[in-house]
C-alpha positions as CSV (number, residue, x, y, z in Angstrom):
1,M,84.2,123.2,-1.2
2,K,84.2,125.3,1.9
3,K,80.9,124.0,3.0
4,K,82.0,120.5,2.7
5,S,85.1,121.2,4.7
6,F,83.2,123.0,7.4
7,F,80.7,120.1,7.6
8,L,83.5,117.5,7.9
9,F,85.3,119.5,10.5
10,L,82.0,119.8,12.5
11,L,81.3,116.2,12.1
12,G,84.8,115.2,13.4
13,L,84.3,117.7,16.5
14,V,81.0,115.9,17.2
15,I,82.5,112.4,17.0
16,L,85.4,113.5,19.1
17,T,83.2,115.1,21.8
18,Y,81.0,112.0,22.0
19,T,84.0,109.7,22.3
20,V,85.7,111.6,25.0
21,T,82.4,112.1,26.9
22,H,81.8,108.3,26.6
23,I,85.2,107.5,27.9
24,I,84.8,109.8,31.0
25,V,81.3,108.7,31.9
26,S,82.5,105.0,31.7
27,K,85.4,105.6,33.9
28,K,83.4,107.5,36.4
29,I,80.8,104.7,36.6
30,N,83.3,102.0,36.8
31,N,85.3,103.9,39.5
32,W,82.1,104.3,41.5
33,I,81.5,100.5,41.2
34,E,85.0,99.7,42.2
35,Q,85.0,102.0,45.3
36,N,81.9,100.2,46.7
37,E,83.4,96.9,47.9
38,N,79.8,95.6,48.6
39,I,78.7,95.9,44.9
40,T,80.0,93.9,41.9
41,V,79.1,94.4,38.3
42,E,79.7,92.0,35.4
43,N,79.1,94.2,32.5
44,T,78.2,97.9,32.0
45,N,76.6,99.4,28.8
46,I,76.2,103.0,28.3
47,N,74.2,104.9,25.5
48,L,74.9,108.5,25.9
49,L,72.6,109.7,23.1
50,L,69.6,108.4,24.9
51,G,71.1,108.8,28.5
52,N,70.6,105.1,29.3
53,V,72.8,102.7,31.3
54,S,72.5,99.2,31.8
55,L,74.3,97.1,34.6
56,D,74.3,93.3,34.1
57,G,75.2,90.7,36.7
58,V,75.0,92.9,39.8
59,R,75.7,91.4,43.2
60,I,75.2,93.3,46.5
61,D,76.7,91.9,49.7
62,D,76.0,94.4,52.4
63,K,75.2,92.6,55.7
64,S,73.7,96.0,57.2
65,F,70.8,95.6,54.7
66,T,70.9,92.1,53.3
67,T,70.8,88.7,54.9
68,D,72.6,86.9,52.0
69,T,74.1,88.1,48.6
70,C,71.5,89.9,46.5
71,I,71.8,89.2,42.8
72,I,70.2,91.3,40.1
73,N,70.3,90.1,36.6
74,T,69.9,93.6,35.0
75,I,69.4,97.2,36.1
76,Q,68.4,99.6,33.3
77,I,68.6,103.2,34.1
78,K,66.8,105.5,31.5
79,D,67.1,109.3,31.0
80,L,70.3,109.8,33.0
81,S,71.2,113.3,32.8
82,I,74.8,113.0,31.6
83,L,75.4,116.8,31.8
84,D,74.5,116.9,35.5
85,Y,76.6,113.9,36.2
86,L,79.7,115.3,34.4
87,L,79.5,119.0,35.6
88,K,77.6,118.8,39.0
89,D,78.4,115.2,39.9
90,E,74.7,114.8,40.5
91,I,72.7,111.9,39.3
92,N,69.1,112.7,37.9
93,I,67.2,109.7,36.7
94,E,63.9,109.3,35.1
95,E,63.3,105.6,35.3
96,I,65.0,102.6,36.8
97,T,64.1,98.9,35.9
98,I,65.2,95.9,37.9
99,K,64.9,92.5,36.1
100,N,65.2,89.1,37.7
101,A,66.3,90.2,41.3
102,D,66.8,87.9,44.4
103,L,66.8,90.5,47.1
104,F,67.1,89.5,50.9
105,L,66.6,92.5,52.8
106,T,67.0,92.8,56.6
107,K,65.7,96.5,56.7
108,I,63.4,98.4,54.4
109,P,65.1,101.5,53.5
110,Q,63.0,104.5,53.9
111,I,61.9,106.2,50.7
112,R,61.0,109.9,51.5
113,I,60.1,110.5,47.8
114,I,57.1,108.1,47.9
115,R,55.9,109.6,51.2
116,I,56.0,113.1,49.6
117,F,54.3,111.9,46.5
118,I,51.5,110.4,48.8
119,F,51.2,113.5,50.8
120,L,51.0,115.8,47.7
121,N,48.2,113.4,46.3
122,L,46.3,113.8,49.6
123,L,46.1,117.6,49.2
């Protein structure tokens, strides 16, 4: 009987931890979106177990980078490190997928990661 009680207690603790973490991550992501007045998102889906985040109906309206409002149907972020995000306020992402995007860029942002990767491949 003690093993069953301990198992139920442990299961309840895991469920409570998951729920609290999900609420905190959801609030942090939604607050970040609300603070950026140039970005609007219709729907946010979060899967903490896999570390995946999906943003649906993304609209970017930043005149310094775009000529028109950019519309992205879906942005899928895979393997987001939740612990780094909660504890260090850093975002470490394994993969980003953009689906059905209409982008109108005035400047091409410099991507140093690609330059470093190309440089390392040349060695």
